[in-house]
C-alpha positions in Angstrom: 35.3 -26.2 -8.0 32.5 -25.5 -5.5 30.5 -22.3 -6.2 29.8 -19.9 -3.4 26.1 -19.2 -2.9 25.1 -15.6 -3.6 23.2 -14.8 -0.5 21.7 -11.6 -1.9 20.2 -13.7 -4.8 18.9 -16.4 -2.4 17.3 -13.8 -0.2 15.5 -11.9 -3.0 14.3 -15.2 -4.6 13.0 -16.3 -1.2 11.3 -12.9 -0.5 9.8 -12.8 -4.0 8.7 -16.4 -3.8 6.9 -15.7 -0.5 5.1 -12.7 -2.1 4.1 -14.6 -5.2 2.9 -17.6 -3.3 0.7 -15.3 -1.1 -0.8 -13.7 -4.2 -1.5 -17.1 -5.7 -3.2 -18.3 -2.5 -5.2 -15.1 -2.4 -6.5 -15.7 -5.9 -7.4 -19.3 -5.1 -9.4 -18.1 -2.0 -11.1 -15.4 -4.1 -12.1 -17.9 -6.8 -12.5 -21.3 -5.2 -13.4 -24.5 -6.9 -14.3 -28.0 -5.7 -12.2 -31.0 -6.5 -12.7 -31.9 -10.2 -14.4 -28.6 -11.1 -12.8 -26.2 -13.6 -9.9 -24.5 -11.8 -10.4 -20.9 -13.0 -8.1 -19.4 -10.3 -5.2 -21.7 -11.4 -5.8 -20.9 -15.0 -6.0 -17.1 -14.4 -2.9 -17.3 -12.2 -0.8 -19.1 -14.8 -2.0 -16.9 -17.7 -1.4 -13.7 -15.8 2.0 -15.0 -14.6 2.9 -15.9 -18.2 1.9 -12.4 -19.5 4.0 -10.8 -16.8 7.0 -13.0 -17.5 6.8 -11.9 -21.1 6.7 -8.2 -20.0 9.6 -8.7 -17.6 11.7 -10.5 -20.2 11.0 -7.8 -22.8 12.1 -5.2 -20.3 15.2 -7.0 -19.1 16.4 -7.8 -22.7 16.0 -4.1 -23.8 17.4 -2.5 -20.7 21.2 -1.8 -21.0 22.1 -2.9 -17.6 19.2 -4.1 -15.4 20.0 -4.5 -11.7 21.4 -8.0 -11.1 18.7 -8.8 -8.5 15.7 -7.8 -10.7 15.3 -11.1 -12.6 15.8 -13.3 -9.5 13.3 -11.2 -7.4 10.6 -10.7 -10.0 11.0 -13.6 -12.4 12.2 -16.5 -10.3 10.8 -15.2 -7.0 7.5 -13.5 -7.4 6.4 -14.9 -10.7 7.9 -18.4 -9.9 6.0 -18.4 -6.6 2.8 -17.0 -8.3 2.5 -19.4 -11.2 2.0 -23.1 -10.4 2.7 -26.0 -12.7 2.1 -28.5 -9.9 -1.4 -27.2 -9.1 -2.2 -27.1 -12.8 -1.3 -30.8 -13.0 -3.2 -31.7 -9.9 -6.3 -29.9 -11.1 -6.1 -31.6 -14.4 -5.7 -35.0 -12.8 -8.5 -34.3 -10.3 -10.9 -33.5 -13.2 -9.9 -36.6 -15.0 -10.2 -38.9 -12.0 -13.6 -37.6 -11.1 -15.0 -38.5 -14.5 -14.5 -35.2 -16.3 -12.0 -36.6 -18.9 -13.1 -34.2 -21.7 -13.0 -31.2 -19.2 -9.5 -32.1 -18.0 -8.3 -32.3 -21.6 -9.9 -29.0 -22.5 -8.4 -27.4 -19.3 -4.9 -28.7 -20.2 -5.1 -27.5 -23.8 -6.6 -24.1 -22.8 -3.8 -23.7 -20.2 -1.1 -24.5 -22.7 -2.5 -22.3 -25.5 -3.4 -19.3 -23.3 -0.1 -19.3 -21.4 2.0 -19.5 -24.5 -0.2 -16.7 -26.1 0.2 -14.6 -22.9 4.0 -14.8 -22.9 4.1 -13.9 -26.6 1.6 -11.0 -26.0 3.5 -9.7 -23.1 6.8 -9.7 -25.0 5.3 -8.2 -28.2 3.3 -5.5 -26.5 6.1 -4.4 -24.2 8.7 -4.3 -27.0 6.2 -2.2 -29.1 5.6 0.2 -26.2 9.3 0.5 -25.4 10.2 0.9 -29.1 7.7 3.7 -29.5 9.4 5.8 -26.7 
């Protein structure tokens, strides 16, 4: 059986992705780095995006009936377009191939630890705030 595409979902994912990508680009312009240098903008983008996905998931899982386009627009679209695994990998490889092996390992480890911590913090803080209402 062939599934029919949900055009409303595709449109909000596309619109959200465009907004998220523009925000990511803006941050990379505001905090530039040369090839092989520590990619602070990418790290901040991914940590902030992880924090916000934690907040979003806490809200969506504690809301009785969230709008069906909320998660595709905010989660898949905006935050999916904002965060960037491919740039993280490219920045890590650039650091490694320009002789900064230890720096690339530290960057990869810091990204993993900080992003996981950010998701957990976003979930926990949002649930606590919503529970206290």
